[in-house]
N, C-alpha and C positions, 0 to 999 in steps of 0.2 A: 464756503462756510458762512453761516448767518451770524450776525452780531447780536441777535436777540434770541434768547432761548424761547422755545415754544413755536417757532415758525414752521418746523417740519410737522409737528403734530397738528398745528392749526391748518396747514395746507391739506393734510390728510383728512381732517374733519370736513373741510369744505368740499373736497373731492367726494367723500362718502355721502355728504348731503346732496350733492348734485346727482349721484347715482340714484339715491332715493327719489329725487325729483323726476328723473327720466324713466325710472322703472315703475313707480307708483302713479305717475301722472297720466292716468288713462281716461280721466274726465276733467271737466273744467274745475270742479270742486277739489278733487285730489291734487290737481296741478297747482291751483291757487294756494292751497294749504302748504304744499311742499315748497313752493316758491317763496312764500312768506317765511317759512322755516329756514330756508337757506339764507335769506337776507338777515333774519334775526340771529342766526348762528354766527354769521360774519360780524355783525354788530356786537354780539356778546363777547367775541374774542377781542375786538378792537378796544372795548371799554373794560375788559377783564371782569365780566359779570357772569358768574355761574348760574344765577337765576334766569338770566336771559338765554343762556345756552339750554337750560332745562325747558324753558318755554318753547324754544326753537325745536328741540327734540320732540316735545309733545306734539307740535304741529306736523313734524315729519311722520310721527306715528299716526296722527289723525289722517294724513294723506294715505298711509298704508291701510288703515282701517276702512276708509271710504273705497279705496280700490278693491279691497277684499269683498266688501258688501256689494260692489258692482260687478262681481264675477271675475276678478283677476285670477290667474292660474296660481297653483300652489307654488311653483317656482318663482313667479313674480312676487308673491307675498313674502316668501322666504328671503329672496335677495334684497328686497326693500327693507325687510326687518333687520337683516344683518347689516346693511348699510346704515340704517338708523342707529343701531347700537354702536357701530364704529364711529359715526359722526359725534355722538354724545360723548363717548369715551375719549376720543382724541381731542375734542374741544376742551373738556375738563383737564386733560393731561397738559395741554398747552398753557392753560391758565395757571395750573398748579406749578408746573415747571418754571414758568416765568416768575411766579411769586417766590419760589424757593431759590432759583439760581440767578435771576435777573439777566445780565448780559454774559454770564459765564458760559464757556463752551459746553453745549449740551447736545449737539447734533448726533454724536454716536448713541447716546442714551435714547434720544427720540427715534432714531432710525430703528433701533432694536425694539422699542416699544411698538412702533407702527408695524414692523414686519411680524413680530410675534403675535400681536393681537389680531392683525388681519389674517394670519395663517389659522389661528384658533377659530375665529368667527367664520372665516371662509370654509374651513374644513367642516364645521358644524352645519353650515348651510348645504354643502355638497352632500354630506352623509344623510341629512334629513330629506333633501330632495330625492336622493336615491331610494330611501325608504318609502317615500310616497309613490315611487314608480312601481313598487311591488303591488301585487293584487290584494289589496286590503279594502275594507269597506270605505266608501268615500267620506271625507271629512269636510264639513261645510267651511267656506272661507271665513266665517265669523269665528268658528272654533279654532281654526288655524291662527287667526289674528290674536285670539286669546292666548294661545301658546306663545306667540311672539311677545305679547305683553308680559306674560309670566317670566320669560327670559330677560326682558328689560328690567322688570322689578327685581329679579334675582341679582342681576348685575349691579343695580343701584344699591341694593342692600349690602352686597359684598364690598362695595366701594366705601360706604360710610363707616 
């Protein structure tokens, strides 16, 4: 058990950002953007800054966008997009839970949040990936990245 609420969500956020780094890091530019995003995400959690977490998530998305423009596969873009959404969500949850609960026991709540959100986003990525395996007209990587951006914007709008 952790003595500080937000550790489980914070760890999940870092793990998700590392997934984005490894999946979207197909070039020097996308790798650099994702690496800076991971570092800023960790820093944002350490100093409890939601704005720094937002900046970090924007850099992770930039890495995804650069990867898409450089010809990443549909699956790569979808997995990196899902991981970016998870990193942003979990990082904000960690900050919010610590602000609300402090050192009160919150591990069961955090584990439930991480499991449920990962299942929802992961399921969406799997279904969308399977739909792209069907014989449909090809979608450009930029259009796919725009769809992922729309999902991130929708998530942000629902959170506020």
